[in-house]
N, C-alpha and C positions, 0 to 999 in steps of 0.2 A: 052768667050762671053756667050754661053748657061749658066754659073755659076752664071754669074752676072744679067743674065734675071731672072735665079730662086730665086736668092735674092731680088730682087727687088718686082719679084711677091709675094714672103713670107711675104715681109714687108708690103705690101699692105694690103695684108689678116689679118695680125696681126693689123694693124690701123683700121680697117673694122671692127674686132672682137672687140677691144677695144674700137671702137665709138656705137658700137650695144650695147655693154654691159653697156656704159655710158646711153645712151638713155633709156635702158630696167631697169637700177635704178633710172633714173628721171620718169619715168614713175611709178613705182612699188612704191616709197617714196609719189609720187603724189595721187595715190590710196588711199594707207594706209591713209596719212594725212587727206584726204578728206573723207574719210567713216568717219574716229573718229570723225570730227569737226561736219560734217553735221548729222551724229547721234548725238551728242551732242547737237546742237541746235534745233534738231527735240525734244528732249527728255523737253529743256527748254521751247519750244514754248509751249507745251502739260503741262507740269508739274509746270513753273514757268516761265510764259511770261515778267513779272516785270525783270528778271534777262536780259533780251537781250535789247538793244539799235536798234531801229526800226525794230526788228525781225531778227536781223543781228548777231551783234557780241556781246559778253559777257561784261556786265556794268560793270566796277569798280571804286573806290573811287577816281582815278587818271584820270579820262577819261575828267575832266572840266578842269586839268593844260596840258593834251596832246593835247586834239581837241579844246577847245576853242579857241585857240590864231588862230589856221588857219580859224576857219569860222569868227571869227573878224577880221582878216586881209583881210579876199575877202570881207566882208561886208563894212570896213572902211578904209582900210588900214595900220593898227594899229596892231602889232603884240602883244597881251597881253590876258590875260583869263579874266574873267567877275568879279574876286573880287576887291576889294577897295585895294588902297596901291601902294607903289612901287614893291612890291613882285609879283603884277600881271602880272609885264612887264619882268620878269626874272625867275618866279618860276620854269619853266623844260627848259633845252636845247632844239632848236627847230629842231633838227635832225628827230625826227619822225613825228612831225607836217608840217616840211615840206615835207613830203612825203603824206601824208593826203590833205596837201593843194593841192597838185598836182593833186589828183584824185577828190576832190569835184569840182576844177575848171573845169574838165572836165566833170564830169558826174552829178553833183549837190550831195547835201548832203546824200540822203540815198543811190543813185546808187555808189556814189563814196566811201561811206563806205563799201559795197559791194565789189566796185573792191580793197578797201586796203586790206579786207581779202584774196580776191583771190590772189593778189599779194603777200601777205606774206605767202602761202600755196605753191604758185608757187616760190618764191624764196627760200624757205627751199627745194623744191624738187631739184631743182637744185645744193644748197649746198651740200645734200646728194650725187648727182653724182660726186662732186669733194671728196668727202672722199677717195676713192680709189687711187686718187692721192696723196692727204695726207697721207695716210697710207705707200705708197712705199717711200715718202719724209724721213719717220721714219725708213725706213728699214724693214718693213712687208715683206712679201711673197705675189706674185700676189695674190695668193689664199685668204691670210687673209686678204687682202687689201679689196677685193671685198666682202667678205664675212663679214666684219665690217660696209661696205656701207648699204647691203641689212639687216644687223640686226638692225642697228639704224634706219631704214627706217621702221622696222616693229616692234619697240617699241615705245609706245604712249610717254613712260618716258621722250623722248629727244625733243617732239614738242608739250608740252602740252597747249601752249599760242598760238596757230596760228588764233584762231578766237576771242582773246582779242585784244582789242585797249592798249596793254602795248608794252614796248621797247622790252620785252622778246619774243615777235614775230617776232622782227628783228633781234636780238644780236647774236643769235647762228648763223643763218645763216651767217652774216658779218663776226662773227671771225673764221669760217671754210673758208670763201673766203680770207680772211689776212693770214692767214697762207698757204693756197697752192699756192696764189701768191706769198707769201716771199720765202718761201721754192724754188720754181720754179726760182725766180728769183736769189736767192743766186747762183743754181747751172749753169748761164748763162744766163737767161733770162732779159737783163736791163730792158725792159719795164715792166715786171711783178713786179720787183720790185717795182719801180714807180709808178704804180696801186696799189700794196698793200699798200703802204704809205696813199693813195687817201681812200681806204676801210677803213683803220685804223683811218684817221682822220674823216670820216662820221662817223664810229661807234662810235667815242670818243663824237661828237656830238650828238648821239642819246641816249647814254649812258655814261654820264661823267666818270664812274668809270674803263670804258676800257680804260684809259688812263694808266692802269695799264699794257696795252699789248707793252709799248713801253722797257718792261723788257724783251720783247723776242728779243730785238737786243743784248744784253749783251754777249751772245755766241760768237758772230757773230763781235766783235769788231774789231779785225785783217781784216778780212775779209771785210767789208764793208769799213774801212779805213775813209778816206774823205767824201765819200757818207752817212756817217751814220748822220752829221750835217744837211745836206739837207733832208735826210729823214724825222728826227725828227721834223724839222722846217714845211715839207710839212705836217706830221701827226697831228701835234699841231696848225697850223695855223687856222682852224674854230674856234677851242676852244679858242683860244687867243682873236679873234675878237669877242665872246660870251662873253667872261671874260671881254674885254672893255666896254661892254654893260651893264653888272652887275655892274660892276663899275661905271659907268654914274648914274644908279638908286640907288644904295644901299652905294656906296662908300667902298666899299670893294670888294674882289675876292673871289669867294665862288664857288665850284664847284655844289654845292645845296643850293642854298638861300634860304630855305624854311622858316626858321624864321625871323621873321622882325619885328620891334618895333612898325611899324605903323597899322600891323594887328589887325582886331577886333574879329578873332575867336582865336582858341585853339594857335595856331602856332604862339606864341611870344619867346620871349629869356626866359622866366620864364618857358615854358613849358619844352624846352631844358633841363634848371636846372634840373627840377623833374625829367625829364626822365633819366638823367645822373646820379643822386642819384639810381632810381629805378632800371635800369640797371646792376648798380656795384652790387644789392642784389641779382640777379638770376630772375628777374621776366622777362618772356616773355613779347613781343612787342604786343600781343594780350591782355593779362591781363592789362598791363598799359594802355592802349587806353580805355577800358572797364571802369577802373577807372576813368579818365581822362572825358569821357565824363558822367560819374554819378556825378561828381562834377558840370560840365555844367549843367548838369538839374536841379543840387540844385541850383544854381545862375540862371538859368531860373524860378525857383519856383515851378518846376514839380516833386522834390522828397523832403523830408526831409533833411536839413545841414546835423544834426547829424548823420541820415542814411547814407548820401554819404561818409562823413567823416570816420566813423566806417567801411564801407565796403573798403576803399581804404585802411586803415591801417591795417584790417584784411586780404587783398589780399598780403602784405607783406609777404616777408618770417620771421618766429619765428625768425629767427636769430637777426633781425631790432630791436625787442623790447628789446632783452638782452644787446642793447649798445645804444640806444636812448629812454628817457622818453618818454613814450606815450603822457604825456601832452604838450611835446615840438613838437610832433607829430600832435598830436590835433591842436593844435593852429596855427602850419604851414598851414594844408590843411583846414583850417578854412578861415585863411590870403587867400589863393589861392582863394576860393569862390568869396570872398569881393572883389578881383582884378577881376575876371571873372563878377560878376555883374556890375561892373563899365562899361566893354565892352558892356556888353549887348544894350543900347543906340546907340552905333556905329554900332554894328552887324546887329541890326534889321534895322538901317538907311542904311546902306548900306555902312558906311563912313567909311575913314581908321581914327586911331587915332594919333591926333597931340599933345598931352599933356601928361605929365608922370603920370601914376596911383599910385595912392595913395598906400606904403607899397609893390610896385611891386617890387623896386629894395632890399630893405630890405629882401623880401622873396627870391629873387635871392640867396643873400648872405647865406642866410637859409640854403636852400635845398644845396648848394655848401659846406657849412660845416657838414652838415648832409653825406654827400658824402665823405667828407676828413676822418670824424670821423669813418666812417663805415670799409672804405679800410684799414685806419690807425689800429684799433683794430681787424679788422679779415682782412689780408692781404691774408691769406691762401684760403680762400672762395671766395674772389671777383678776385683771379688771377688764380687761380687753379679750384678749384670746378665749380665755374660758367661757365668759359670757356669749361670745358669738358662737361659738362651740353650744352651748347649750340652748341658745335660741335656734341655732340651724336643727337640733334634734327635736323641737318643740314644733316647726314649721316645716320640714322637710319629712312628710310622712302621709298615710293615707287616713290615718284616724279609723281604720276597718278594725276595731279590736275584738270581736267575737270569733270564736274557734272556727266556726262556720269558712269564714275569710281566711284565715291564719292557718291552717291545717286541712278541712275538710276536701273545700273546695280549691286549694292552691293549685295553680297551676290551669285551671279552667280557663278558654280563653274569654269568656263572656265576663267570669270576675278579675280577670288581669285588665279587662278594659276598664271594668269597674274601679279597680285600683286607682289606674293611672288617672282617670277623670276623678276620684278622691282626691289624689296625690295634687292635682293642677288647681281643684277649688279649694283645697287647705292653704294651698301658697297664695293662690288669690284675696281668699279672706286676709291673710296677715299682709300680704303687698298694698293692697286698698286699705287695711287700718293704718298702716304707714305714711300713705299718699295723702290720705285725707285731711290732714291737718292743715297740708298746703293749699287746699282748694277752698278754704274759707268754708268748712261747713255749719249746717244749720245748728239750732240750740238742741235739737232731738239727735241728731249725730254724734255732737258733742257731750252729750248726755250718755248714750252707749258706748263711746269709747273711752271715756275717762277712766271707769273704773276697770275697764278691760286692759288697757294700755298700762296702767298703773300696776296692774295684777301679773302684766306680761314682764315688767320690768323687775318686779320682787321676785319672779320665777328664775330669771336668767343671772339676778346680781346677787339675791339673798339665799333663797331657797336652794336652788341648782339640782336638785333632785328629782329631776325632771319625770313624769310619767305623763302620756299623752292625754289621759283623763281629764287633766288638773284644768286645761283652758275650755274643757267643753260645756259649761253654762254660759260662755260669751260668746260660742260659736255662731250661734243665728243672729244675735244681735250683729257681730261684726262681719255678717254675710250681707244683712241687709244694708250694712252702711257702704261694704263694697258695691251694691247694685246701686245704690243712689250714687255714690262719685263716678263708678262708669258712665251712669246715663246723663251726669252733669258734663263730662269730658265729653261724652258723643254730641251732646247738643252744643258745647262749644266749637267743637270740629267741623259739624255741621253747619255753624254760622260761619265759619272761615273760610269754608268752603264754599259758599254760597257769595261772600265777598270777592274772593277771586274771581 
């Protein structure tokens, strides 16, 4: 009897200790994130106030497609951004905007934006609180699991977009919650298994690329059995409903329907054909957009057409001029400016384009032929050198995106130390992810790695227009796998040393 009471008392003390550590970690994560983002806001207000929306969140070029549909819905009951054409109804999946709608409806536009940023910060803090439980599911020791949680909370490289109105302000938290509920559900918590599917469904609606997270189910096919189909249906239902809307307005199914034939701006099918050519040559997304904006300015009459074309060709890899005649390139880019010039009346009138533009279809075929010729004559560069270069751009940086670290505190000794630590941690994360398959990782590790690495290879071989934030949703899971691999290697080396 006394022994049973002692065990019950010990269990209560253990639970209390775990609960207090959880709340301590949540509070620590909240304080760290708040200090970074409020300091970042302060310096932007002083040094670059135009970079802030209502003095609250960091402005991005994607704000119109994320925020405007919510505001229009509250004003008119219609979910669309303010652009002309069918793309306005479906340009972005509505997950992020739905949350923003909720806060604006409650507090108004300005206070709702403040509430949205606070919600993002709070959601991240609770997600960090779940990291030790996710670590334990991976087989990490209690100590390493909690240390990992506190480390993530202290490192701004994991939460650089909490004061932005971008999906990366939500998706890292949603991914952590999905895996935490999923692994705990696998181990017997049936309700948590279904909750994980709901979280996944919403995460996909926020960021369609997260549909790759369904690959996390693969290592558990035998365990899930009949439940797998229902889980997949539950997780995919929100996106299926959204794709029905996409098909209604565009006539096709498309996770990212940014290129529309009735759009009066740059984002038309011709733009996609030009990008498909440029990215295979190794040009970065930033350089490409600079070139396209220059062609747009030429079509507007703001810069010389000859200058814009020469600058665009000059920004291409030298390998292009060795394979494609400069006269052909010059003719093609002049033709592109001519198409853009035809768009101008529609663009300035804010109207969709309901007619075929002269020469556009032929130019699409021309740039597609450029791409085929370049890849056919230079496959080694297109399929190996360029992907290696893109992977280097993804891996080799500190991931410290806020203005605070890039401008305001740049050069400060402590910040430079943080930058180097962040750089090394970022390289460690990807290095361990590549090493992990050779170490026969657990089902849990495979579950974390499969979607992350498939997305990584998609970025380097297909998408190629890399921004550092694209891998952010997968960063914490990959970090935990890295810790697990390190622990396994340490144990094996310790055993070998004892044998010697």
